[in-house]
C-alpha positions as CSV (number, residue, x, y, z in Angstrom):
1,M,0.0,0.0,0.0
2,I,1.3,3.5,-0.9
3,T,1.8,5.6,2.1
4,L,0.3,9.1,1.8
5,E,1.5,11.7,4.1
6,I,-0.4,15.0,4.3
7,A,1.4,18.3,5.2
8,C,-0.9,20.0,7.6
9,N,-0.6,23.7,8.9
10,S,-3.8,23.7,11.0
11,Y,-6.0,21.5,13.1
12,N,-8.7,21.5,10.5
13,S,-6.2,20.4,7.9
14,C,-5.3,17.4,10.2
15,L,-9.0,16.5,10.3
16,H,-9.2,16.6,6.6
17,A,-6.1,14.4,6.3
18,L,-7.7,11.8,8.6
19,H,-11.0,11.7,6.8
20,G,-9.5,11.9,3.4
21,G,-7.5,8.7,3.8
22,A,-4.0,9.8,4.7
23,Q,-1.7,7.3,6.5
24,R,0.2,10.0,8.5
25,I,0.4,13.7,9.2
26,E,3.4,16.1,8.9
27,L,2.5,19.0,11.2
28,F,4.0,22.5,11.0
29,E,3.0,26.2,10.9
30,N,3.8,29.0,8.5
31,L,3.0,27.3,5.2
32,R,4.2,30.3,3.2
33,E,7.7,30.0,4.6
34,G,7.7,26.3,3.8
35,G,6.9,25.2,7.3
36,C,8.2,25.9,10.9
37,T,7.7,24.1,14.2
38,P,4.1,24.2,15.4
39,S,3.1,25.3,19.0
40,Y,3.0,23.0,22.0
41,G,-0.8,23.4,22.1
42,M,-1.2,22.4,18.4
43,I,1.0,19.3,18.8
44,Q,-0.7,18.2,21.9
45,K,-4.2,18.7,20.4
46,V,-3.5,16.7,17.3
47,K,-1.7,14.0,19.1
48,Q,-4.5,13.5,21.5
49,T,-7.4,13.7,19.1
50,I,-6.2,12.6,15.6
51,A,-5.7,8.9,15.1
52,L,-2.8,9.1,12.7
53,P,0.9,8.9,13.1
54,L,2.2,12.3,13.7
55,F,5.5,13.7,12.4
56,V,6.4,17.2,13.6
57,M,8.6,19.6,11.8
58,I,11.6,20.9,13.7
59,R,12.5,24.2,12.0
60,P,12.9,27.4,14.0
61,R,12.4,29.8,11.2
62,G,11.9,30.2,7.4
63,G,14.6,30.9,5.0
64,N,17.8,28.8,4.6
65,F,18.7,25.6,6.5
66,C,22.1,26.8,7.9
67,Y,21.5,27.1,11.7
68,T,23.4,28.9,14.4
69,N,24.2,27.4,17.8
70,D,21.3,29.4,19.3
71,E,18.9,28.0,16.7
72,L,20.3,24.5,17.3
73,D,19.5,25.0,21.0
74,I,15.9,25.9,20.1
75,M,15.6,22.9,17.9
76,L,16.8,20.7,20.7
77,R,14.1,22.2,23.1
78,D,11.5,21.5,20.5
79,I,12.6,17.9,20.2
80,E,12.2,17.6,24.0
81,V,8.6,18.8,23.6
82,C,8.0,16.2,20.9
83,K,9.4,13.5,23.2
84,Q,7.2,14.7,26.1
85,L,4.1,14.6,23.9
86,R,5.1,11.2,22.4
87,V,4.8,12.2,18.7
88,D,5.6,9.4,16.3
89,G,8.4,11.1,14.3
90,I,10.2,14.3,13.6
91,V,11.1,16.1,10.3
92,L,14.2,18.2,10.0
93,G,17.2,19.1,7.9
94,A,20.4,21.1,8.3
95,I,22.8,22.3,5.6
96,T,26.2,23.8,5.7
97,A,27.1,27.1,4.0
98,A,29.0,25.1,1.4
99,G,25.8,23.3,0.4
100,N,26.3,20.0,2.1
101,V,24.3,18.1,4.8
102,D,25.4,19.5,8.2
103,A,26.2,16.0,9.7
104,G,27.3,17.4,13.0
105,R,24.2,19.3,13.7
106,C,22.0,16.6,12.4
107,R,23.7,14.0,14.5
108,T,23.2,16.1,17.6
109,L,19.4,16.4,16.9
110,L,19.0,12.8,16.1
111,S,20.8,11.9,19.3
112,A,18.4,14.1,21.3
113,W,15.5,12.2,19.6
114,N,17.1,8.9,20.6
115,H,17.2,8.0,16.9
116,G,13.5,7.4,16.6
117,P,11.7,7.8,13.2
118,A,13.0,10.9,11.4
119,T,12.6,12.4,8.0
120,F,15.2,14.6,6.3
121,H,13.1,17.2,4.6
122,R,13.4,19.2,1.4
123,A,16.5,20.9,2.6
124,I,18.2,18.0,0.7
125,D,16.9,19.6,-2.6
126,T,19.2,22.6,-1.8
127,C,22.4,20.5,-1.6
128,N,25.1,20.7,-4.2
129,D,25.2,16.9,-4.7
130,I,21.9,15.3,-3.9
131,M,23.2,11.8,-4.3
132,L,26.1,12.3,-1.9
133,A,23.7,14.1,0.5
134,A,21.3,11.1,0.4
135,Q,24.2,8.8,1.5
136,T,25.1,11.1,4.3
137,V,21.4,11.2,5.4
138,I,21.4,7.4,5.5
139,D,24.6,7.1,7.5
140,L,23.2,9.5,10.0
141,G,20.2,7.3,10.7
142,F,17.2,9.0,9.1
143,N,14.6,6.6,7.8
144,T,12.9,8.8,5.2
145,I,14.1,11.4,2.7
146,L,11.4,13.9,1.5
147,T,12.5,15.3,-1.9
148,S,11.3,16.9,-5.1
149,G,14.5,15.7,-6.8
150,G,16.1,19.1,-6.5
151,E,13.5,20.7,-8.8
152,R,10.5,23.0,-8.0
153,T,8.1,20.1,-8.0
154,A,8.4,16.3,-7.7
155,E,7.0,16.0,-11.3
156,E,9.9,18.1,-12.7
157,G,12.4,16.2,-10.6
158,M,11.1,12.5,-11.3
159,H,14.4,11.4,-12.9
160,I,16.4,12.3,-9.8
161,I,13.8,10.7,-7.5
162,Q,14.0,7.6,-9.6
163,L,17.8,7.5,-9.2
164,L,17.5,8.1,-5.5
165,Q,15.1,5.1,-5.2
166,H,17.2,2.9,-7.4
167,H,20.5,3.5,-5.4
168,F,19.1,4.1,-1.8
169,G,15.6,2.7,-1.7
170,H,16.8,-0.5,0.0
171,N,18.2,1.6,2.8
172,I,15.8,4.4,3.3
173,N,12.3,5.5,2.3
174,I,12.3,7.9,-0.6
175,M,9.2,10.2,-0.3
176,A,8.3,12.4,-3.3
177,G,6.9,15.8,-2.4
178,S,5.9,19.1,-3.9
179,G,3.1,19.5,-6.3
180,I,1.7,16.0,-5.9
181,T,-2.0,15.8,-7.1
182,A,-4.4,13.3,-8.2
183,L,-3.5,14.2,-11.8
184,N,0.3,13.3,-11.5
185,A,0.4,10.8,-8.7
186,I,0.3,7.6,-10.8
187,S,2.9,8.9,-13.2
188,I,5.3,9.8,-10.4
189,L,4.8,6.5,-8.5
190,E,5.3,4.4,-11.6
191,T,8.3,6.4,-12.9
192,C,10.1,6.6,-9.6
193,K,9.1,3.2,-8.2
194,I,8.4,4.6,-4.9
195,E,5.9,3.8,-2.1
196,Y,5.7,7.1,-0.4
197,L,4.0,10.4,-1.3
198,H,3.8,13.7,0.5
199,A,1.2,16.3,-0.4
200,S,-0.4,19.4,1.0
201,C,-3.4,19.4,-1.2
202,K,-3.6,23.0,-0.2
203,T,-6.2,25.5,-1.4
204,N,-6.9,29.1,-0.7
205,E,-10.0,30.5,1.0
206,S,-10.9,34.1,1.4
207,I,-12.0,35.0,4.9
208,P,-13.4,38.3,6.2
209,S,-11.4,40.2,8.7
210,S,-11.3,43.6,10.1
211,A,-8.6,46.2,10.6
212,L,-9.1,49.8,11.6
213,N,-12.9,49.4,11.4
214,K,-12.7,48.3,7.8
215,V,-13.8,44.9,6.6
216,I,-11.1,43.3,4.4
217,Q,-10.5,40.0,2.8
218,E,-7.6,37.8,3.9
219,T,-6.5,34.5,2.4
220,E,-6.2,31.3,4.5
221,Q,-4.4,28.2,3.2
222,Y,-5.5,24.7,4.3
223,S,-5.5,21.2,3.1
224,D,-8.6,20.5,1.0
225,P,-10.5,17.3,2.0
226,L,-11.8,16.7,-1.5
227,S,-8.3,16.9,-3.0
228,I,-7.0,14.6,-0.4
229,R,-9.7,12.0,-1.0
230,A,-9.3,12.3,-4.8
231,L,-5.5,11.7,-4.3
232,R,-6.0,8.7,-2.1
233,E,-8.6,7.1,-4.5
234,T,-6.3,7.7,-7.4
235,I,-3.4,6.0,-5.6
236,D,-5.6,3.1,-4.6
237,T,-6.4,2.4,-8.3
238,R,-2.7,1.5,-8.6
239,T,-2.4,-0.6,-5.5
């Protein structure tokens, strides 16, 4: 069975993932920045009420993946929260200024996590040599790599994802992510020979708000339940 992970930036998105047929949730906040660590309250609420494996993003800010010692300390504290709340896995990635996996910082973070289930996220797509980076990630003890093959979307990076699966799929789960929909999922699965997909199925909704006594329209992004269900049903036609 293909594992479908839904990237969720809100509690409602987590509910949509559950009812849409996802196998697990990646939880974060700040979708527009690519995701940051969610709040204690959000993690606790989802863990206690959503019956899906929960993987929490460990990322102290948006922007690049080169972290200072102070940021590393924040990440270590967030990992302690995840351990306290008994989440099922964490999602992280650290890169050096030279464009390589920051093995030292990743090793420190994984050690704090006691080497439980961990995904190296799309920071790998920013590395100079994605194949070398994948081997480093495996050696560090991660069990999943989330990647778009170094391209903007997984569909554009299929040939690299296919290579990653061919060379490393026996040692680590290769999960394709970015731009996954019901329209391209089968093509990606069959081309790359993978068993893991990651999607946000995000949609935009205009919501009324007020500022300075004026009603304005703001946009909220969330995971669309119909898109999740369509993706799940499409995947199931293959399996």
